[in-house]
PADREN-568640 format. One record per residue (C-alpha): residue number from 0; residue in one letter; y negated, z negated, x negated. Coordinates in pm, 1 decimal. Layout:
<atoms>
ATOM;NUM;a;Y;Z;X
...
</atoms>
This chain:
<atoms>
ATOM;0;m;-3523.1;-4563.3;3548.5
ATOM;1;g;-3245.6;-4458.3;3780.8
ATOM;2;l;-2930.9;-4645.1;3866.7
ATOM;3;t;-2719.9;-4372.6;3706.5
ATOM;4;t;-2904.8;-4419.7;3377.4
ATOM;5;v;-2833.3;-4792.5;3378.7
ATOM;6;y;-2466.8;-4729.1;3461.4
ATOM;7;m;-2415.9;-4469.3;3189.7
ATOM;8;t;-2599.8;-4677.5;2928.1
ATOM;9;t;-2387.9;-4986.6;2995.3
ATOM;10;y;-2073.6;-4769.6;3008.4
ATOM;11;f;-2155.8;-4627.5;2664.6
ATOM;12;l;-2244.3;-4967.8;2515.6
ATOM;13;g;-1924.2;-5119.5;2649.6
ATOM;14;g;-1719.3;-4837.5;2499.6
ATOM;15;a;-1895.4;-4872.6;2165.3
ATOM;16;l;-1842.3;-5250.2;2164.5
ATOM;17;g;-1475.1;-5211.4;2251.2
ATOM;18;t;-1424.1;-4949.4;1980.2
ATOM;19;a;-1599.9;-5156.6;1715.2
ATOM;20;t;-1414.7;-5479.1;1792.4
ATOM;21;g;-1081.1;-5303.5;1835.5
ATOM;22;t;-1116.9;-5123.0;1503.1
ATOM;23;a;-1217.9;-5441.5;1320.4
ATOM;24;a;-928.1;-5635.2;1475.1
ATOM;25;y;-681.1;-5359.3;1386.7
ATOM;26;a;-806.5;-5341.7;1027.2
ATOM;27;r;-771.9;-5717.5;980.6
ATOM;28;y;-473.8;-5815.4;1200.8
ATOM;29;g;-294.3;-5490.0;1284.9
ATOM;30;w;-160.4;-5409.3;1629.6
ATOM;31;v;-139.0;-5774.9;1728.8
ATOM;32;g;-514.5;-5816.2;1677.4
ATOM;33;a;-601.1;-5492.2;1856.3
ATOM;34;c;-382.6;-5587.5;2153.1
ATOM;35;a;-531.0;-5938.4;2160.3
ATOM;36;i;-884.4;-5794.1;2174.7
ATOM;37;a;-779.8;-5557.6;2455.6
ATOM;38;a;-618.9;-5843.1;2650.1
ATOM;39;g;-930.8;-6053.6;2600.6
ATOM;40;f;-1158.5;-5781.0;2735.0
ATOM;41;c;-926.8;-5727.3;3033.1
ATOM;42;s;-931.2;-6101.1;3104.3
ATOM;43;i;-1311.7;-6112.7;3089.9
ATOM;44;a;-1333.5;-5815.0;3325.5
ATOM;45;g;-1085.6;-5976.0;3566.0
ATOM;46;l;-1279.5;-6301.0;3571.8
ATOM;47;g;-1602.0;-6110.6;3632.4
ATOM;48;w;-1440.5;-5923.9;3921.0
ATOM;49;l;-1313.1;-6245.7;4075.6
ATOM;50;g;-1654.2;-6408.7;4041.6
ATOM;51;a;-1841.8;-6116.2;4196.1
ATOM;52;r;-1602.4;-6056.4;4485.9
ATOM;53;r;-1761.4;-6074.5;4827.7
ATOM;54;r;-1613.6;-6310.9;5079.4
ATOM;55;e;-1595.5;-6102.8;5394.3
ATOM;56;q;-1481.3;-6227.2;5730.6
ATOM;57;p;-1238.0;-6000.6;5914.0
ATOM;58;k;-1377.0;-5827.7;6220.0
ATOM;59;p;-1231.6;-5939.3;6552.3
ATOM;60;i;-972.1;-5705.1;6693.4
ATOM;61;r;-1073.7;-5551.3;7025.3
ATOM;62;p;-817.4;-5381.6;7245.1
ATOM;63;e;-871.0;-5009.6;7266.8
ATOM;64;a;-964.1;-4851.7;7597.9
ATOM;65;p;-687.4;-4643.9;7756.2
ATOM;66;a;-712.8;-4271.9;7690.1
ATOM;67;r;-861.9;-4068.4;7973.4
ATOM;68;t;-655.4;-3790.1;8120.2
ATOM;69;a;-803.4;-3466.2;8247.9
ATOM;70;a;-816.8;-3438.8;8630.7
ATOM;71;r;-636.2;-3140.3;8782.0
</atoms>
């Protein structure tokens, strides 16, 4: 199974889950419920992004060599 297949499957499942929960929240609580579900999903995604972020060290800055000029 390719990486693209995994990506597209999870993309589809996430969209289906969001649609189902958003529709149920809207039917029961109106716009406040739908917006609360959307904010909750955004918060979960933000926390996942923060948890998966790589801690990279900045590369040391080296002075650039002077540009060479053409000899005449």
